TIVO-2410 file (N, C-alpha, C; in nm, 3 decimals):
# residues 118
REC num residu      c1      c2      c3 atome chaine
REC   1      X   0.064  -0.106  -0.007     N      A
REC   1      X  -0.016  -0.001   0.013    CA      A
REC   1      X   0.084   0.106  -0.020     C      A
REC   2      X   0.085   0.233  -0.110     N      A
REC   2      X   0.144   0.342  -0.096    CA      A
REC   2      X   0.094   0.438  -0.037     C      A
REC   3      X   0.142   0.530   0.026     N      A
REC   3      X   0.100   0.619   0.087    CA      A
REC   3      X   0.184   0.769   0.116     C      A
REC   4      X   0.143   0.841   0.061     N      A
REC   4      X   0.213   0.980   0.072    CA      A
REC   4      X   0.153   1.096   0.227     C      A
REC   5      X   0.245   1.121   0.266     N      A
REC   5      X   0.203   1.221   0.389    CA      A
REC   5      X   0.272   1.353   0.425     C      A
REC   6      X   0.203   1.450   0.352     N      A
REC   6      X   0.286   1.563   0.369    CA      A
REC   6      X   0.278   1.672   0.484     C      A
REC   7      X   0.393   1.758   0.511     N      A
REC   7      X   0.384   1.868   0.637    CA      A
REC   7      X   0.440   1.939   0.583     C      A
REC   8      X   0.450   2.043   0.692     N      A
REC   8      X   0.529   2.160   0.689    CA      A
REC   8      X   0.444   2.293   0.639     C      A
REC   9      X   0.295   2.265   0.647     N      A
REC   9      X   0.257   2.378   0.596    CA      A
REC   9      X   0.212   2.463   0.714     C      A
REC  10      X   0.145   2.599   0.679     N      A
REC  10      X   0.145   2.715   0.780    CA      A
REC  10      X   0.093   2.838   0.727     C      A
REC  11      X   0.081   2.907   0.807     N      A
REC  11      X   0.031   3.059   0.797    CA      A
REC  11      X   0.158   3.159   0.770     C      A
REC  12      X   0.169   3.196   0.648     N      A
REC  12      X   0.301   3.301   0.631    CA      A
REC  12      X   0.256   3.426   0.575     C      A
REC  13      X   0.361   3.542   0.607     N      A
REC  13      X   0.312   3.666   0.559    CA      A
REC  13      X   0.353   3.654   0.416     C      A
REC  14      X   0.300   3.744   0.318     N      A
REC  14      X   0.351   3.752   0.180    CA      A
REC  14      X   0.522   3.781   0.175     C      A
REC  15      X   0.595   3.717   0.094     N      A
REC  15      X   0.709   3.737   0.079    CA      A
REC  15      X   0.784   3.649   0.170     C      A
REC  16      X   0.707   3.544   0.259     N      A
REC  16      X   0.815   3.441   0.351    CA      A
REC  16      X   0.830   3.352   0.272     C      A
REC  17      X   0.855   3.237   0.370     N      A
REC  17      X   0.918   3.116   0.305    CA      A
REC  17      X   0.861   2.998   0.399     C      A
REC  18      X   0.830   2.878   0.289     N      A
REC  18      X   0.782   2.740   0.379    CA      A
REC  18      X   0.865   2.642   0.332     C      A
REC  19      X   0.885   2.539   0.407     N      A
REC  19      X   0.955   2.394   0.356    CA      A
REC  19      X   0.845   2.309   0.370     C      A
REC  20      X   0.789   2.237   0.261     N      A
REC  20      X   0.700   2.163   0.293    CA      A
REC  20      X   0.777   2.012   0.251     C      A
REC  21      X   0.722   1.891   0.312     N      A
REC  21      X   0.811   1.766   0.311    CA      A
REC  21      X   0.672   1.655   0.257     C      A
REC  22      X   0.727   1.570   0.180     N      A
REC  22      X   0.638   1.470   0.144    CA      A
REC  22      X   0.713   1.362   0.158     C      A
REC  23      X   0.684   1.262   0.289     N      A
REC  23      X   0.709   1.120   0.312    CA      A
REC  23      X   0.627   1.008   0.255     C      A
REC  24      X   0.696   0.908   0.192     N      A
REC  24      X   0.648   0.807   0.120    CA      A
REC  24      X   0.689   0.651   0.175     C      A
REC  25      X   0.560   0.602   0.172     N      A
REC  25      X   0.577   0.466   0.216    CA      A
REC  25      X   0.530   0.372   0.118     C      A
REC  26      X   0.599   0.236   0.117     N      A
REC  26      X   0.559   0.176   0.011    CA      A
REC  26      X   0.589   0.180  -0.093     C      A
REC  27      X   0.597   0.123  -0.201     N      A
REC  27      X   0.689   0.121  -0.340    CA      A
REC  27      X   0.570   0.141  -0.455     C      A
REC  28      X   0.608   0.242  -0.559     N      A
REC  28      X   0.540   0.254  -0.663    CA      A
REC  28      X   0.641   0.224  -0.772     C      A
REC  29      X   0.628   0.034  -0.850     N      A
REC  29      X   0.731   0.031  -0.926    CA      A
REC  29      X   0.734   0.114  -1.062     C      A
REC  30      X   0.861   0.167  -1.062     N      A
REC  30      X   0.914   0.249  -1.195    CA      A
REC  30      X   0.816   0.368  -1.204     C      A
REC  31      X   0.802   0.445  -1.117     N      A
REC  31      X   0.710   0.534  -1.092    CA      A
REC  31      X   0.807   0.664  -1.194     C      A
REC  32      X   0.726   0.741  -1.254     N      A
REC  32      X   0.782   0.796  -1.338    CA      A
REC  32      X   0.850   0.930  -1.263     C      A
REC  33      X   0.765   0.971  -1.178     N      A
REC  33      X   0.808   1.116  -1.098    CA      A
REC  33      X   0.729   1.136  -0.989     C      A
REC  34      X   0.767   1.234  -0.896     N      A
REC  34      X   0.684   1.254  -0.774    CA      A
REC  34      X   0.667   1.410  -0.810     C      A
REC  35      X   0.519   1.445  -0.778     N      A
REC  35      X   0.488   1.577  -0.836    CA      A
REC  35      X   0.435   1.645  -0.663     C      A
REC  36      X   0.430   1.788  -0.664     N      A
REC  36      X   0.394   1.879  -0.578    CA      A
REC  36      X   0.252   1.932  -0.635     C      A
REC  37      X   0.162   1.921  -0.603     N      A
REC  37      X   0.023   1.958  -0.622    CA      A
REC  37      X  -0.027   2.091  -0.546     C      A
REC  38      X  -0.125   2.179  -0.612     N      A
REC  38      X  -0.201   2.274  -0.525    CA      A
REC  38      X  -0.329   2.295  -0.541     C      A
REC  39      X  -0.409   2.300  -0.445     N      A
REC  39      X  -0.556   2.329  -0.490    CA      A
REC  39      X  -0.618   2.465  -0.377     C      A
REC  40      X  -0.620   2.548  -0.456     N      A
REC  40      X  -0.643   2.663  -0.423    CA      A
REC  40      X  -0.827   2.662  -0.382     C      A
REC  41      X  -0.869   2.761  -0.339     N      A
REC  41      X  -1.009   2.708  -0.264    CA      A
REC  41      X  -1.079   2.757  -0.435     C      A
REC  42      X  -1.171   2.666  -0.468     N      A
REC  42      X  -1.280   2.683  -0.580    CA      A
REC  42      X  -1.198   2.696  -0.687     C      A
REC  43      X  -1.077   2.596  -0.717     N      A
REC  43      X  -1.010   2.601  -0.821    CA      A
REC  43      X  -0.962   2.448  -0.842     C      A
REC  44      X  -0.928   2.384  -0.955     N      A
REC  44      X  -0.907   2.207  -0.951    CA      A
REC  44      X  -0.756   2.223  -0.919     C      A
REC  45      X  -0.709   2.124  -0.888     N      A
REC  45      X  -0.593   2.112  -0.839    CA      A
REC  45      X  -0.467   2.086  -0.943     C      A
REC  46      X  -0.365   2.147  -0.901     N      A
REC  46      X  -0.292   2.152  -1.027    CA      A
REC  46      X  -0.131   2.117  -0.994     C      A
REC  47      X  -0.082   2.071  -1.057     N      A
REC  47      X   0.058   2.028  -1.077    CA      A
REC  47      X   0.151   2.171  -1.067     C      A
REC  48      X   0.248   2.153  -0.944     N      A
REC  48      X   0.300   2.304  -0.947    CA      A
REC  48      X   0.480   2.264  -0.933     C      A
REC  49      X   0.482   2.138  -0.929     N      A
REC  49      X   0.666   2.109  -0.931    CA      A
REC  49      X   0.660   1.956  -0.929     C      A
REC  50      X   0.747   1.884  -1.030     N      A
REC  50      X   0.767   1.742  -0.994    CA      A
REC  50      X   0.895   1.713  -1.054     C      A
REC  51      X   0.928   1.585  -0.992     N      A
REC  51      X   1.131   1.561  -1.016    CA      A
REC  51      X   1.099   1.414  -1.053     C      A
REC  52      X   1.161   1.377  -1.169     N      A
REC  52      X   1.155   1.251  -1.224    CA      A
REC  52      X   1.250   1.154  -1.162     C      A
REC  53      X   1.256   1.055  -1.187     N      A
REC  53      X   1.333   0.930  -1.124    CA      A
REC  53      X   1.435   0.979  -1.195     C      A
REC  54      X   1.474   1.030  -1.311     N      A
REC  54      X   1.638   1.068  -1.327    CA      A
REC  54      X   1.654   1.174  -1.250     C      A
REC  55      X   1.574   1.293  -1.178     N      A
REC  55      X   1.654   1.398  -1.148    CA      A
REC  55      X   1.580   1.518  -1.190     C      A
REC  56      X   1.520   1.501  -1.295     N      A
REC  56      X   1.460   1.616  -1.368    CA      A
REC  56      X   1.366   1.698  -1.300     C      A
REC  57      X   1.371   1.808  -1.315     N      A
REC  57      X   1.258   1.895  -1.214    CA      A
REC  57      X   1.177   2.000  -1.343     C      A
REC  58      X   1.052   2.028  -1.321     N      A
REC  58      X   1.005   2.086  -1.373    CA      A
REC  58      X   0.896   2.181  -1.302     C      A
REC  59      X   0.892   2.295  -1.332     N      A
REC  59      X   0.800   2.382  -1.231    CA      A
REC  59      X   0.665   2.466  -1.318     C      A
REC  60      X   0.536   2.461  -1.246     N      A
REC  60      X   0.458   2.559  -1.330    CA      A
REC  60      X   0.496   2.675  -1.321     C      A
REC  61      X   0.470   2.786  -1.467     N      A
REC  61      X   0.509   2.890  -1.479    CA      A
REC  61      X   0.469   2.985  -1.353     C      A
REC  62      X   0.371   2.985  -1.297     N      A
REC  62      X   0.318   3.030  -1.134    CA      A
REC  62      X   0.452   3.054  -1.032     C      A
REC  63      X   0.522   2.942  -1.011     N      A
REC  63      X   0.618   2.903  -0.909    CA      A
REC  63      X   0.747   2.910  -0.971     C      A
REC  64      X   0.750   2.909  -1.084     N      A
REC  64      X   0.919   2.905  -1.143    CA      A
REC  64      X   0.995   3.019  -1.071     C      A
REC  65      X   1.113   3.032  -1.040     N      A
REC  65      X   1.221   3.100  -0.960    CA      A
REC  65      X   1.201   3.110  -0.851     C      A
REC  66      X   1.080   3.066  -0.770     N      A
REC  66      X   1.037   3.088  -0.631    CA      A
REC  66      X   1.048   2.977  -0.554     C      A
REC  67      X   1.008   2.837  -0.649     N      A
REC  67      X   1.007   2.715  -0.563    CA      A
REC  67      X   1.098   2.638  -0.606     C      A
REC  68      X   1.148   2.543  -0.492     N      A
REC  68      X   1.260   2.453  -0.562    CA      A
REC  68      X   1.222   2.294  -0.489     C      A
REC  69      X   1.142   2.225  -0.597     N      A
REC  69      X   1.147   2.069  -0.535    CA      A
REC  69      X   1.286   1.995  -0.565     C      A
REC  70      X   1.310   1.906  -0.427     N      A
REC  70      X   1.457   1.839  -0.423    CA      A
REC  70      X   1.387   1.691  -0.332     C      A
REC  71      X   1.466   1.592  -0.335     N      A
REC  71      X   1.458   1.503  -0.264    CA      A
REC  71      X   1.558   1.424  -0.218     C      A
REC  72      X   1.525   1.343  -0.115     N      A
REC  72      X   1.626   1.259  -0.065    CA      A
REC  72      X   1.580   1.090  -0.017     C      A
REC  73      X   1.649   1.046  -0.155     N      A
REC  73      X   1.654   0.926  -0.172    CA      A
REC  73      X   1.629   0.820  -0.091     C      A
REC  74      X   1.746   0.843   0.005     N      A
REC  74      X   1.733   0.719   0.137    CA      A
REC  74      X   1.625   0.725   0.211     C      A
REC  75      X   1.564   0.825   0.230     N      A
REC  75      X   1.422   0.853   0.353    CA      A
REC  75      X   1.324   0.840   0.242     C      A
REC  76      X   1.314   0.848   0.124     N      A
REC  76      X   1.207   0.830   0.022    CA      A
REC  76      X   1.083   0.964   0.056     C      A
REC  77      X   1.167   1.102   0.075     N      A
REC  77      X   1.103   1.211   0.098    CA      A
REC  77      X   1.172   1.305  -0.018     C      A
REC  78      X   1.054   1.379  -0.040     N      A
REC  78      X   1.051   1.468  -0.135    CA      A
REC  78      X   1.024   1.597  -0.074     C      A
REC  79      X   1.079   1.743  -0.113     N      A
REC  79      X   1.077   1.855  -0.056    CA      A
REC  79      X   1.027   1.961  -0.164     C      A
REC  80      X   0.948   2.042  -0.094     N      A
REC  80      X   0.921   2.177  -0.206    CA      A
REC  80      X   0.971   2.295  -0.124     C      A
REC  81      X   1.079   2.374  -0.126     N      A
REC  81      X   1.079   2.486  -0.067    CA      A
REC  81      X   1.020   2.590  -0.147     C      A
REC  82      X   0.957   2.674  -0.069     N      A
REC  82      X   0.856   2.765  -0.105    CA      A
REC  82      X   0.927   2.912  -0.075     C      A
REC  83      X   0.983   3.020  -0.157     N      A
REC  83      X   1.011   3.116  -0.122    CA      A
REC  83      X   0.927   3.248  -0.199     C      A
REC  84      X   0.929   3.356  -0.151     N      A
REC  84      X   0.887   3.467  -0.222    CA      A
REC  84      X   0.709   3.440  -0.225     C      A
REC  85      X   0.653   3.377  -0.122     N      A
REC  85      X   0.513   3.357  -0.074    CA      A
REC  85      X   0.457   3.445  -0.155     C      A
REC  86      X   0.306   3.433  -0.223     N      A
REC  86      X   0.200   3.542  -0.288    CA      A
REC  86      X   0.100   3.479  -0.219     C      A
REC  87      X  -0.013   3.580  -0.175     N      A
REC  87      X  -0.142   3.513  -0.147    CA      A
REC  87      X  -0.215   3.434  -0.255     C      A
REC  88      X  -0.160   3.403  -0.365     N      A
REC  88      X  -0.242   3.330  -0.461    CA      A
REC  88      X  -0.140   3.198  -0.462     C      A
REC  89      X  -0.086   3.184  -0.351     N      A
REC  89      X   0.002   3.042  -0.327    CA      A
REC  89      X  -0.090   2.973  -0.212     C      A
REC  90      X  -0.171   3.043  -0.170     N      A
REC  90      X  -0.261   2.963  -0.063    CA      A
REC  90      X  -0.338   2.843  -0.120     C      A
REC  91      X  -0.337   2.751  -0.071     N      A
REC  91      X  -0.406   2.651  -0.075    CA      A
REC  91      X  -0.342   2.525  -0.035     C      A
REC  92      X  -0.436   2.404  -0.049     N      A
REC  92      X  -0.364   2.321   0.015    CA      A
REC  92      X  -0.266   2.193  -0.080     C      A
REC  93      X  -0.153   2.180  -0.024     N      A
REC  93      X  -0.075   2.101  -0.095    CA      A
REC  93      X  -0.050   1.987  -0.077     C      A
REC  94      X  -0.071   1.858  -0.208     N      A
REC  94      X  -0.024   1.752  -0.171    CA      A
REC  94      X   0.076   1.704  -0.264     C      A
REC  95      X   0.129   1.594  -0.247     N      A
REC  95      X   0.215   1.537  -0.313    CA      A
REC  95      X   0.160   1.390  -0.353     C      A
REC  96      X   0.199   1.320  -0.496     N      A
REC  96      X   0.190   1.220  -0.527    CA      A
REC  96      X   0.255   1.171  -0.638     C      A
REC  97      X   0.261   1.044  -0.674     N      A
REC  97      X   0.336   0.986  -0.794    CA      A
REC  97      X   0.281   1.054  -0.948     C      A
REC  98      X   0.356   1.084  -1.030     N      A
REC  98      X   0.337   1.131  -1.168    CA      A
REC  98      X   0.345   1.028  -1.275     C      A
REC  99      X   0.267   0.995  -1.330     N      A
REC  99      X   0.279   0.889  -1.453    CA      A
REC  99      X   0.362   0.960  -1.584     C      A
REC 100      X   0.424   0.890  -1.677     N      A
REC 100      X   0.496   0.918  -1.780    CA      A
REC 100      X   0.398   1.004  -1.893     C      A
REC 101      X   0.260   0.953  -1.871     N      A
REC 101      X   0.154   1.057  -1.928    CA      A
REC 101      X   0.102   1.175  -1.914     C      A
REC 102      X   0.184   1.233  -1.734     N      A
REC 102      X   0.122   1.327  -1.711    CA      A
REC 102      X   0.033   1.305  -1.581     C      A
REC 103      X  -0.046   1.201  -1.617     N      A
REC 103      X  -0.174   1.137  -1.528    CA      A
REC 103      X  -0.125   1.142  -1.366     C      A
REC 104      X  -0.188   1.191  -1.279     N      A
REC 104      X  -0.126   1.170  -1.159    CA      A
REC 104      X  -0.213   0.981  -1.117     C      A
REC 105      X  -0.107   0.927  -1.001     N      A
REC 105      X  -0.125   0.810  -0.932    CA      A
REC 105      X  -0.268   0.831  -0.845     C      A
REC 106      X  -0.307   0.734  -0.826     N      A
REC 106      X  -0.448   0.789  -0.704    CA      A
REC 106      X  -0.421   0.732  -0.578     C      A
REC 107      X  -0.301   0.823  -0.520     N      A
REC 107      X  -0.270   0.803  -0.397    CA      A
REC 107      X  -0.284   0.920  -0.349     C      A
REC 108      X  -0.358   0.984  -0.314     N      A
REC 108      X  -0.365   1.139  -0.253    CA      A
REC 108      X  -0.392   1.083  -0.090     C      A
REC 109      X  -0.317   1.158  -0.042     N      A
REC 109      X  -0.303   1.197   0.111    CA      A
REC 109      X  -0.390   1.298   0.161     C      A
REC 110      X  -0.359   1.357   0.274     N      A
REC 110      X  -0.475   1.464   0.331    CA      A
REC 110      X  -0.427   1.600   0.315     C      A
REC 111      X  -0.294   1.617   0.244     N      A
REC 111      X  -0.230   1.752   0.208    CA      A
REC 111      X  -0.208   1.823   0.289     C      A
REC 112      X  -0.138   1.967   0.302     N      A
REC 112      X  -0.072   2.001   0.429    CA      A
REC 112      X  -0.103   2.182   0.354     C      A
REC 113      X  -0.201   2.258   0.453     N      A
REC 113      X  -0.250   2.390   0.433    CA      A
REC 113      X  -0.124   2.476   0.424     C      A
REC 114      X  -0.138   2.535   0.338     N      A
REC 114      X  -0.070   2.691   0.314    CA      A
REC 114      X  -0.147   2.807   0.307     C      A
REC 115      X  -0.125   2.878   0.393     N      A
REC 115      X  -0.203   3.028   0.383    CA      A
REC 115      X  -0.101   3.154   0.379     C      A
REC 116      X  -0.142   3.222   0.273     N      A
REC 116      X  -0.013   3.303   0.256    CA      A
REC 116      X  -0.099   3.447   0.277     C      A
REC 117      X  -0.067   3.523   0.417     N      A
REC 117      X  -0.183   3.651   0.432    CA      A
REC 117      X  -0.136   3.719   0.510     C      A
REC 118      X  -0.133   3.873   0.499     N      A
REC 118      X  -0.063   3.959   0.610    CA      A
REC 118      X  -0.208   3.948   0.726     C      A
***
């Protein structure tokens, strides 16, 4: 059974930083990538960053230059460093496996809430 557990969210002022963690248990055979998704209130879930099995990273235009995805393979943990946060970054952040087609796996966790507000 694969499980993703997100942590590290919170309330931060605009311009601030947060570091999210995603711990994975279980194995996904030949997983293509791990992604961080964001779901803002009233909006669909969107992929904001992903890191492939080979270490290639990609970012949504809205977070490029501000967010950095990284991983610790020994502990099966993926991180999302978020800097220069904006109110529009507010939402629940999830991590999940990403297939080569771009579709996510169906291993959604509870997510972690990020609120950017003064």
